C-alpha positions as CSV (number, residue, x, y, z in Angstrom):
1,M,0.0,0.0,0.0
2,S,1.5,3.3,-1.1
3,L,1.4,6.1,1.5
4,P,-0.6,9.2,0.8
5,S,1.2,12.6,1.0
6,E,1.7,14.5,4.2
7,P,-0.7,17.5,4.6
8,T,-0.1,20.4,2.2
9,A,0.4,24.0,3.2
10,E,-3.1,24.7,2.0
11,Q,-4.6,22.0,4.2
12,W,-2.7,23.3,7.3
13,A,-3.9,26.8,6.5
14,A,-7.5,25.6,6.1
15,A,-7.4,23.9,9.5
16,V,-6.1,27.0,11.2
17,A,-8.7,29.1,9.5
18,A,-11.5,26.6,10.5
19,V,-10.4,26.9,14.2
20,R,-10.1,30.6,14.1
21,S,-13.5,31.0,12.4
22,A,-15.2,29.6,15.5
23,G,-16.0,32.0,18.4
24,A,-14.9,31.5,21.9
25,D,-18.5,30.6,23.0
26,D,-19.2,28.3,20.0
27,E,-19.6,24.6,20.7
28,V,-16.5,22.6,19.7
29,Q,-16.8,18.8,19.7
30,L,-13.8,16.5,19.8
31,F,-14.1,12.8,18.8
32,C,-11.8,9.9,18.8
33,H,-12.3,6.2,17.9
34,V,-14.2,3.5,19.8
35,N,-12.1,1.8,22.5
36,P,-9.7,4.7,22.6
37,D,-6.0,4.1,23.2
38,G,-3.3,6.4,24.4
39,D,-2.8,8.2,21.1
40,A,-6.5,8.8,20.6
41,L,-7.1,10.1,24.1
42,G,-3.8,11.9,24.5
43,S,-4.1,13.7,21.1
44,M,-7.7,14.7,21.7
45,L,-7.3,15.9,25.3
46,G,-4.0,17.7,24.5
47,F,-5.6,19.5,21.7
48,G,-8.7,20.3,23.8
49,L,-6.4,21.9,26.4
50,G,-4.8,23.9,23.6
51,L,-8.2,25.2,22.6
52,R,-8.8,26.3,26.2
53,R,-5.6,28.3,26.0
54,L,-7.0,30.0,22.9
55,G,-10.1,31.1,24.9
56,F,-12.6,28.5,23.8
57,T,-15.1,27.9,26.6
58,R,-17.5,25.2,25.3
59,I,-15.4,22.1,24.5
60,R,-16.5,18.5,24.9
61,A,-14.6,15.3,24.0
62,T,-16.0,11.8,23.6
63,F,-15.8,8.5,21.8
64,P,-18.5,6.0,20.7
65,G,-19.6,3.1,22.8
66,D,-19.3,2.5,26.6
67,F,-17.9,5.4,28.5
68,A,-14.9,3.5,29.9
69,V,-11.6,5.3,30.0
70,P,-8.7,2.8,30.5
71,S,-7.2,3.3,33.9
72,P,-3.7,4.3,32.6
73,Y,-5.3,7.3,30.9
74,A,-7.9,8.3,33.5
75,A,-5.6,10.8,35.2
76,L,-4.6,12.6,32.0
77,P,-4.9,16.4,32.1
78,G,-8.1,17.5,30.4
79,A,-10.0,14.5,31.4
80,D,-12.8,16.8,32.6
81,L,-13.5,17.5,28.9
82,L,-14.7,13.9,28.5
83,V,-18.4,13.2,28.4
84,P,-20.4,10.0,27.5
85,E,-21.5,9.7,23.9
86,P,-25.1,10.8,24.6
87,E,-23.8,14.1,26.0
88,A,-21.9,15.1,22.9
89,F,-23.0,18.5,21.4
90,A,-26.0,17.9,19.1
91,D,-25.1,20.7,16.7
92,P,-21.5,21.8,17.2
93,R,-20.0,24.7,15.3
94,L,-16.8,22.7,14.8
95,V,-15.9,19.0,15.0
96,V,-12.3,17.8,15.3
97,V,-11.6,14.1,14.9
98,F,-8.5,12.3,16.2
99,D,-6.8,9.0,15.2
100,V,-9.8,7.7,13.3
101,A,-9.0,6.0,10.0
102,S,-12.6,5.6,8.8
103,E,-16.0,7.0,9.8
104,S,-17.1,3.5,10.8
105,R,-14.8,3.8,13.8
106,L,-17.0,6.7,15.0
107,G,-20.2,4.6,15.2
108,A,-23.3,6.7,15.6
109,L,-21.2,9.8,16.1
110,A,-20.4,9.9,12.4
111,G,-23.7,11.7,11.9
112,R,-22.6,14.6,14.0
113,L,-19.5,14.9,11.8
114,A,-21.6,15.2,8.6
115,A,-24.0,17.7,10.1
116,A,-21.4,20.1,11.5
117,P,-20.6,23.2,9.5
118,C,-16.9,22.3,9.5
119,S,-14.9,19.2,10.5
120,I,-11.2,18.7,10.8
121,V,-9.6,15.2,10.8
122,L,-6.2,14.6,12.4
123,D,-4.8,11.1,11.7
124,H,-1.7,9.2,10.8
125,H,-3.1,6.0,9.3
126,A,-2.2,5.1,5.8
127,S,-5.6,3.5,5.4
128,N,-7.5,6.7,6.2
129,T,-10.5,6.8,3.9
130,G,-10.4,10.6,3.3
131,F,-13.5,11.8,5.2
132,G,-14.1,15.2,6.8
133,D,-13.9,18.7,5.4
134,V,-10.3,19.4,6.3
135,R,-7.9,16.4,6.4
136,L,-4.6,16.5,8.2
137,V,-3.5,12.9,7.6
138,D,0.2,12.1,7.8
139,P,1.0,8.4,7.5
140,R,4.7,9.2,8.1
141,A,3.9,10.6,11.5
142,A,4.6,8.2,14.4
143,A,1.4,9.2,16.2
144,T,-1.6,11.4,15.7
145,S,-0.2,13.5,18.5
146,V,2.5,14.6,16.1
147,V,-0.1,16.1,13.8
148,A,-2.0,17.6,16.8
149,E,1.2,19.3,18.1
150,Q,1.9,20.7,14.6
151,L,-1.6,22.2,14.4
152,L,-1.3,23.7,17.9
153,A,2.0,25.3,16.9
154,R,0.4,26.8,13.9
155,L,-2.4,28.2,16.1
156,G,0.2,29.8,18.3
157,V,-0.4,27.6,21.3
158,E,2.7,27.2,23.4
159,L,3.2,23.9,25.1
160,D,2.6,23.8,28.9
161,R,3.1,20.8,31.2
162,E,-0.6,19.6,30.9
163,I,-0.7,19.7,27.1
164,A,2.7,18.1,26.9
165,E,1.7,15.3,29.2
166,C,-1.2,14.3,27.0
167,L,0.9,14.5,23.8
168,Y,3.8,12.6,25.4
169,V,1.5,9.8,26.6
170,A,0.1,9.6,23.0
171,L,3.5,9.6,21.5
172,A,5.0,7.0,23.9
173,T,2.2,4.6,23.5
174,D,2.0,4.6,19.7
175,T,5.8,4.2,19.4
176,G,5.9,1.3,22.0
177,S,8.0,3.4,24.4
178,F,10.0,4.7,21.4
179,K,11.1,1.4,20.0
180,F,8.9,0.9,16.9
181,D,10.2,1.6,13.4
182,M,8.4,5.0,13.2
183,T,10.6,6.3,16.0
184,T,12.7,8.9,14.2
185,V,15.0,11.8,15.1
186,A,12.0,14.1,14.8
187,V,10.1,11.9,17.3
188,H,12.9,12.2,19.9
189,E,13.1,15.9,19.3
190,L,9.4,16.3,19.9
191,A,9.7,14.1,23.1
192,A,12.5,16.4,24.3
193,R,10.4,19.5,23.8
194,L,7.5,17.9,25.7
195,I,9.8,16.7,28.6
196,A,11.3,20.2,28.8
197,T,7.9,21.5,30.1
198,G,8.6,19.7,33.3
199,L,7.3,16.2,32.7
200,R,8.7,13.2,34.6
201,P,9.0,10.4,32.0
202,G,9.7,7.7,34.6
203,E,6.5,8.5,36.5
204,I,4.4,8.5,33.4
205,S,6.0,5.2,32.2
206,R,5.2,3.5,35.5
207,R,1.6,4.7,35.3
208,V,1.0,3.9,31.7
209,F,3.1,0.8,31.0
210,D,4.2,-0.8,34.2
211,S,1.1,-0.8,36.4
212,R,-1.5,-3.6,36.0
213,P,-4.1,-5.2,38.4
214,F,-3.2,-8.7,39.7
215,G,-6.3,-10.1,37.9
216,A,-5.0,-8.6,34.6
217,M,-1.7,-10.3,35.1
218,K,-3.4,-13.7,35.7
219,L,-5.6,-13.2,32.7
220,T,-2.6,-12.4,30.5
221,G,-0.9,-15.5,31.6
222,E,-3.9,-17.7,30.8
223,V,-4.4,-16.2,27.4
224,L,-0.7,-16.4,26.5
225,G,-0.7,-20.0,27.6
226,R,-3.2,-20.9,24.9
227,A,-1.2,-19.3,22.1
228,V,-0.7,-21.3,18.9
229,L,2.5,-21.1,16.7
230,E,2.1,-21.9,13.0
231,P,5.5,-21.8,11.4
232,A,4.2,-22.5,7.9
233,A,1.6,-19.7,7.9
234,A,2.1,-16.2,6.3
235,G,3.9,-17.7,3.4
236,G,6.3,-19.6,5.6
237,R,7.2,-16.5,7.6
238,G,5.3,-17.8,10.7
239,M,2.2,-16.7,12.5
240,V,1.4,-16.8,16.3
241,W,-2.1,-16.2,17.6
242,T,-4.3,-16.4,20.6
243,W,-7.7,-15.4,21.8
244,A,-9.6,-14.0,24.8
245,T,-13.3,-14.3,25.6
246,L,-15.8,-12.3,27.6
247,A,-15.9,-15.2,30.0
248,D,-12.1,-14.8,30.5
249,L,-12.6,-11.2,31.5
250,E,-15.5,-12.0,33.8
251,R,-13.6,-14.9,35.5
252,H,-10.7,-12.5,36.3
253,G,-12.9,-9.5,37.0
254,Q,-11.3,-7.3,34.4
255,P,-12.6,-4.7,31.9
256,P,-12.0,-5.2,28.2
257,Y,-9.3,-2.6,27.8
258,V,-6.8,-4.7,29.8
259,L,-6.5,-6.8,26.6
260,D,-5.3,-3.9,24.5
261,T,-1.7,-4.5,25.3
262,L,-1.9,-8.3,25.0
263,I,-0.5,-8.1,21.5
264,D,2.9,-6.9,22.8
265,P,4.1,-10.2,24.4
266,V,2.5,-12.2,21.5
267,R,4.5,-10.2,18.9
268,S,7.7,-11.0,20.6
269,V,7.7,-14.6,19.5
270,A,10.9,-15.1,17.5
271,E,9.6,-17.8,15.2
272,A,6.7,-15.7,13.7
273,D,6.6,-12.5,11.7
274,V,2.9,-12.1,12.1
275,S,1.0,-12.0,15.4
276,V,-2.7,-12.1,15.9
277,V,-4.9,-11.5,19.0
278,V,-8.6,-12.1,18.8
279,K,-10.6,-10.5,21.5
280,Q,-14.3,-11.1,22.0
281,V,-16.5,-8.0,22.2
282,A,-19.9,-9.7,21.9
283,A,-21.4,-13.1,21.0
284,G,-19.9,-13.9,17.6
285,E,-18.0,-10.6,17.3
286,W,-14.3,-10.2,17.8
287,S,-11.8,-7.3,17.8
288,V,-8.7,-8.5,15.9
289,S,-5.2,-7.0,16.4
290,L,-2.6,-7.7,13.7
291,R,1.2,-7.0,13.9
292,S,4.1,-7.7,11.7
293,K,7.9,-7.5,12.3
294,G,8.4,-6.2,8.8
295,A,8.2,-9.1,6.3
296,V,4.4,-8.8,5.9
297,D,2.1,-5.8,5.3
298,V,-0.9,-6.7,7.6
299,S,-2.8,-3.5,6.7
300,G,-4.1,-5.2,3.5
301,V,-5.7,-8.0,5.5
302,A,-7.4,-5.4,7.8
303,V,-8.6,-3.2,5.1
304,S,-10.1,-6.1,3.2
305,Q,-12.2,-6.9,6.3
306,G,-13.4,-3.3,6.8
307,G,-10.6,-2.3,9.2
308,G,-7.4,-0.3,8.8
309,G,-4.1,0.6,10.2
310,H,-0.5,0.6,9.2
311,R,1.8,-1.8,7.4
312,L,3.1,-3.3,10.6
313,A,0.1,-2.7,12.9
314,A,-3.6,-3.0,11.9
315,G,-6.9,-4.4,13.0
316,F,-10.5,-5.1,12.1
317,T,-13.7,-6.6,13.5
318,G,-14.3,-10.3,12.8
319,Y,-17.4,-12.4,13.1
320,G,-18.2,-16.0,13.9
321,E,-16.0,-18.2,16.1
322,A,-12.4,-17.3,17.0
323,D,-11.1,-20.2,14.9
324,D,-13.2,-18.8,11.9
325,V,-11.6,-15.4,12.3
326,V,-8.1,-16.8,12.5
327,A,-8.8,-19.0,9.4
328,T,-9.8,-15.9,7.5
329,V,-6.5,-14.1,8.5
330,R,-4.5,-17.2,7.6
331,R,-6.2,-17.5,4.2
332,L,-5.8,-13.8,3.3
333,L,-2.1,-13.7,4.3
334,D,-1.4,-16.7,2.1
335,E,-3.3,-15.1,-0.8
336,Y,-1.4,-11.8,-0.5
337,L,2.0,-13.5,-0.2
338,N,1.6,-16.3,-2.7
């Protein structure tokens, strides 16, 4: 999949003009994707705090589905901007969307996007479908927070510690603590500017990456214990996969978001380029996370199933039994590679 271009000067100017055309008392609605991760929430809240710095007084932020903020992000600055989906502004003057590759990831909130006089989309997914009035999509950016910081700079918002913490958490989570391939010199330079506001990276890392309930640890051990390695899959490059059910979550007393990081230990398996984690979200419905170490472009599989993502990290919603979903992934990988 060829990457689209980074935002043009005209697109940046249009985004700045769209924000500045709204009055301080106008309703501004911020959206991110269902089951938000650190980049989605951090980018959205950091930008929301930036809008406050500009004098905006009526800002709300939300995401579709259950109003459950993962505990590592519950203490982010700007969390008071968050409201449940039903409390989103009905007719906002401006809508700004973060880390959403397609409108389907907004659920019923997509209608608010279409009805708004103006919408701005900030994203870094190569699979972005090109929705919204003003599109700031940069697939070369390591995180959506990179795009958010660039827009804040163009709006004249200086970084403070609260804005920086949100953007830093977003950047750190989407780069895997600065170890994924998209971690560039520019990423480290941005991290340095954020830290210079007074952040304590060690404290943030402990809260976001190194703190898990005991039940979550036990659940992870159980799910990893049922992992399957298929050396011949993915055109002989190897695939490792596992699954987790709602019953698993209930047995260990854990919320669904504790499974979001399960893909990390699975992808560490040396004998497999492709890793797959299938997480049940409802009867016959599964959230599928795909990762590659570099030999396989997993975004093609995700896009073909209505999902999206990047070459090395993607996902989609699958239906049926867990084995059926994995069989589909196995078949599509072999088709693409052979």
